[in-house]
N, C-alpha and C positions, 0 to 999 in steps of 0.2 A: 277278813282274818289277817292279822299282821304276824309276820314271823319275828321271833325275838332275836334272831341272829342271822347272819348272811346265809343264804341257801339252806334254810331250815337246819342249820347246824345246832348242836348242843355242846355244852362244855361240862366236864365232870372231873371230879377227883375220886380216887378209889384206894382201897386197901386190899391187897392181894395176899392171901396165905396159900402157899403151895403145899402139896401133899404127895403121897405115893402115886396118885393117879395123874399128877400133872405131867404135861407132855415134856417139859424141860425141868429136870429136878436139880436146878442150881439157881442161885440168885446172888445179888451183891452181898447179902447177909450170910449166905451159906454157899460159897463158891464150889465146894466139893460136893454139895448136896447131901451131906451126912444127916442133917436134921430133917430135911425135906423127905428123904427116902424112908425115914422111920416115922414120919407123921401120917397118921390115918386121916381120911377125909373127915371122919367124925371129930377127931381131935382138932383139926383145922377149923371146922365149923364152931366148935366150942370156944376156941380162942377168939375167933372173929365175933361171936355173939357177945362175949365178955367185953371186947373192945368197943363194940357198937353200944352196949349198955353204958359204958363210961362216957361215951360221946353224947348220947341222947339225954343222959342225966345231967349233963353240964360239968361233969368232973374232969373232962379232957376235951381238947380241941381236935377236930378231925385231922387237920394238917400235921399237928404234932404227933398224933398217934400213927399216921401214915409214915412220917419220917422215921419213926423208931421201929415200926413193926411190919410194914409192907414189904413183900418180896419182889415188888416191881421196882425198876430203876426210877420210876416217877416219884419214889419215896423222897428223893433229894429235892423235889419241888413240892413237898407236902402232899403227894399223891395226884397232883394236877396233871391231867392228860391233855389239856388244851382243848380247843374246839375240834369237833369231828362231825361228820355227816353219816347218813345211812350207808351201810356197806363197808365201813372202815374198821369196825370192831367185830369180834365174834358175836353172832346173832343174839345169844341170851343177854350179853352185856349191853348191846345196842338196845334191845327191847326194854330192858330194865331202865336204862338211862332215859329213854324217850317217855317212859310212863311216869317218871318222877316229876314233881314240881320243883322249881328252883329252890334250893336250900333243904330239900327233903333227902333223907338217907334211905337207901333200899334195904330190904331184907337180904338174906344170903343169896348170892347169885353164883351158880356153877358154870364154869367154862372149862375148856381144855387146859387152861393155864392154872386153874385152881379154884379157890372160893374167894369171892369178893364181897365187900359192901361198897356201894357207890353213892356219892353225894353229887347231885346235879347242881352245877354252879352257874349255868347260863344256857 
């Protein structure tokens, strides 16, 4: 069995939408947290599902959508988180990433940060 990257690392990009339940209710897009504080989890999931549909239908590119919509600072890199190994990300995020094939996009993933879609890139 060969590992695809050093020390069984993976690489992923993601789009994060924060909501009322997020542990930090501010982002580069919403420094005061006004929008995040009034966004329910359901609304965040709906927004993310719509973005995912745009990407999977070919109407939009993952990196471009991440740059515009992600609440993570990785937005400025098109959502790219770079390589990471086990134990470096929140468990649900890690499990989802490791279960994806390269180029595949996850369903909605919940973490303490908010809701994500993840694309495994390596």
